[in-house]
N, C-alpha and C positions, 0 to 999 in steps of 0.2 A: 504494500500500500504506500502510495506517495504521501509524504508529510504535507499537511495542509498549512498554507501560509497564514500566520496570525494576522488579524486585522489590526492596523496600527491604532494606537490610542493617542489622545491629545498629549498625554504625559510623555509618551515615547517620542513624539514629533518635537515637542518643546525641548526635551533633554538633548536630543540629537542636534537640534538647531543651536542650542546654547554651547554645546561641546564644539560645534563647528564655527562658532563665533559669528553666527548670523544675527541680523537685526530683528527687533521685535516685529516690525511690519512684515518682514520676510517669513518669520515663523508663523505668524497669524495667517498669512496668505496660504502657506502650505497646509495649515489645519483646515482652512475654508475649502481648499481643493479636495483634500482626502476625506474630511469629515464635515459635510455641509450642515449637519444638524448640531454640531458642537457649539457650545456657548462659551468657549474659551476666549479670554480677552487678555489685555496687558497685565492685569493683576495675577493671572495664572503664570505668565512668563516670569514675573518678579518672584512669585512664590517658589517656583522650581529653581530659579537662579539663587535665591537665598538658601534653599535646601542644599544645592550643590556647593555653595560656599561653606556651609556647616559641615558637609561631608568631606571637604578638602578637595573636591573635583574642580573648583573654579576659584580664581584669585578674587579677593574682595574688591580691589580697585577696578578690575575689569567689570565686575558685577555692578559697581556703582556707575561707571562711565557708560556702559552699554545698555543696562537694564534698569537703572534708577533704583537700585535697592542696596541693601547693606546696612551696617550699623550707623554709619555717619550721616545718614539723611536720605530723603526721598525727593523725587521730582515733584513740583507742585502739580495739583490736579489740573487737567486740561480737558477741554471738550465737554462731553456729556456730564461727567462727574462734577465738574466745576459749576455747571449751570444748575445742578440740583441743590447744591449747598446754599442755603439762605443765610443771611447774617444773623448772628445770635441776638435774641431779644433780651432787653434789659430785665433783670430780675428785681430791680428796686422800684419799678413803676407800680403805683397803687392801682388797685382794681376799683371799679365803680361799685358803690354799695348795691347789694342785691335788693330787688323789690320785695317789700314785706307782703306776706301772704295774709289773707283774711282769716280770722280765727275760725276753726272748724265748729260746726254746730255741736252742742253738748248732747250726749246720749244719756238716757236715763240709766241710773245705777242698776246693775244686775241684782236680782233677788238672791238672797242667801238661802240656801236650802239647809234644812235640818235633817238629821239622821232619823230614819223611821224605825230604827231598832228600839225595842223596848228594853229598858234597863231595869234591873231589879237589884235592890240592895240586899246584901247578905246580912242576916241578923243572927 
């Protein structure tokens, strides 16, 4: 029986690209060609580059320069992710007082029930 060729994963394509010194755009284009349903993006490339730095397979300065990752800083957000982030709201601003609710109608008090057991005193 001939051995079946394993389907490439986004992880294997990313790691191969990083080992080959390819750019993020090139790696993502390869993923798009081979795995059209993949949701891999730049954050996935950074993740695997960081993992390869930790494992000693990639130099940290190379990871910082090419993939924007590493201990010493990250690239600022660009594109879609930058547009999503809204400026932080001030936490010291006072809220407007809430409107007061009308008092609820009073309900009549519930009747107290007494025990129907007969009690006998022992003499």
